[in-house]
N, C-alpha and C positions, 0 to 999 in steps of 0.2 A: 356341208354334205364331202367326206373325204373317201379317197381313192386313190389307186397306182396310177402311174404316171402314164402308163397306156390310156386307161380310163378318163382323166382329164382331158388328153388332149381329143377324146373321142367326146367327150360333155362340150368340149369348146367349140368343136366342128358342125357338133348338131345341134346348137345353136341352147344348148340347156343349163351354161355355165359361162359368167363372164364377169371378169378372167378368172382362168383357171392359174393354180401356181403348183409348179411342178419340175423333180429336172429335167433340165432341156435339152438336151445333147442331142436329142430323137427331132423335138419338135423343134428346134430352128432350123430341119432340115424342109418344115415344110414350108410352100409359099402361100398357103392361106393364113398362117396364120403372124403374127408381130408379137414374136417373142421380149421382154425385155429382164435381161440378168439382174437379178439382185442380190444373189449374196454366192459362194463358195464355199462350201463345209468339207473339211479335209474327214474321212471316217479313218475307221480302224478295226481291224479284226478280232473278233474278243472268243473265247472260250470259259466254262465253269471250271474257276479255281481248282488247281490237282490234276489238268488233264492232262494225258500222258505227251500231247504235243509239246508241253511245256518243261517236259525235262531235257530236253533237244538244246545240244550246245549253241546252234545254229539252224532259226528253222529256214526253210525255202519254199518255193511255190508248190515243190512236188512232195515234202508232206502231208498238204493240204487234202492231197489224195486218198487218202487213210480214212477221211470221215468225211460224215454226210456235212453238205451248208447247207445251211435254213437262210435264206434270203428272198427277195423281191425278185421276178422275170427281169431278166436284162437284154440289152442291145448284142446282137451276136458277135458285132466287132470287138465285145466286153472279153470273149472267148479267148482270144489271145494273149489276154494280158490278166486275167483274174485267175486267182491259184483256187484248186479244184476241180473237180466234176461239173461240168454244164453241157448240159444237152438239149440239141436243136427241137425247135417248133417245129412241127411239119405246115408247107407254106407259110411259112412267117421269118419276120429277121430278127426273131428273140432266141433266147436261150434260156433254159430254167434250172435252177439247181438240183441238187438231189430232193430238199424240201422245200417247197414256193409257199411264203407265208408274205402275208399285205400286212399284217398287226405285228407293232411291233412288240407288241405286249407278251402274244399267243410265242414269236420268235424267240423272245428272251427266256421265256416261260421253258422252253423248248431244247437251246443251249444250257440251260439251269441243271435242268432233268439227265443229261445224254452227254454221249461223246460228240455231239454236232456243233461245228463251229459258226462262230453269229458276224455279222460286221454292220456300222451303223457309226452313228457321230458318237463321241464321247457324251454329249448331252442325254442323247437317247439311251443310255446305257449307265450313266454318273450315280445314282443309287446303288446297283449291285456291285461298280467299281469300288465307290468308297465304302459299302461294307465288304468287300471280300469276294462275294461269290462268283462273281465273274473279274476272271483278267484277259488286259490287254495280251494279241500276242505279236509279240516283239517283232512286230511285219511291216515295212514303211516302203512306200511307191510314189514317185510323184503323181502319176496318174490318180491315185486314188483320194479326188474331190469329186462333190457332185458342185453339180452349178444350178440353182434352181432360178428360178424366174418365176413372170407373168408370161401367160399366153392368152391371145386374146384374137378373133377375129381381123384380118385388116379390113374387110365391108364393113364394121363395126365402129362406132361412136361413143365412145365411155360416158353413164351416165357422170354427173358430178357427184354420186355417191359412190360409184365406181373410184373412180379417182381419187377421193377420200381415202376409203378405205386398200390402197396399195400403198400411197402416201404413207398410211397408218403401221400397214406389214415392215415397209422401209425402214420406218423407225426404228421398230421393233428388233427388226433384223440386223442393228447395226450391232445391239447389247447382246446377238445371242452368236455372233461371230465370234466375240470379243469370249466370251465362257467357252466359246466350241475350242477357242485353239487356246484357251488359257490349262482346259484341262487335256487337248495334247498333249502340250509340254507334261506335263504333269505324269502324265500315264505311259508316253511313250523315253524312250533314251533318245540325249538330246544327240545322241551319234544318228540316227533314225530319219532326223526333222529339221 
């Protein structure tokens, strides 16, 4: 099952998934959950090639305000560092972008066909970057990192199958990390990273 980071946490808390894999920034604050980080992935911002933002000599956070963001829902604390317009969700500690998408494929398609801006790991947009239909927006900050890992209820004893699955994911993760870092270096100027 594929779900966004909030849904994964809810699935684990309601005994519908065990373990869950998601970005852990929020889950690690939940006292009911045991979290095991296994990967940090730097991400970048991207747009369609030929986008007006790419014509600027220097791009700042303020430049993002002129374009819609196509992203997943974010923790409210990200609104102080994330560029562009983010909108608070009533009765929640989340903010949403101009266009909220959970599916990276649909998100990429919208960015390819509009002036919207997207964010993701280089691996998620590798094909489009290589063919030149998407371009990296040359901006990078230290906070632009996703912290992935497992989450499961502290009261649960994991089955041998779940433990084996986690081991297999961590083995694959090592390769994914190396590939993502190589692409970061390929597509972002060395002065930014």
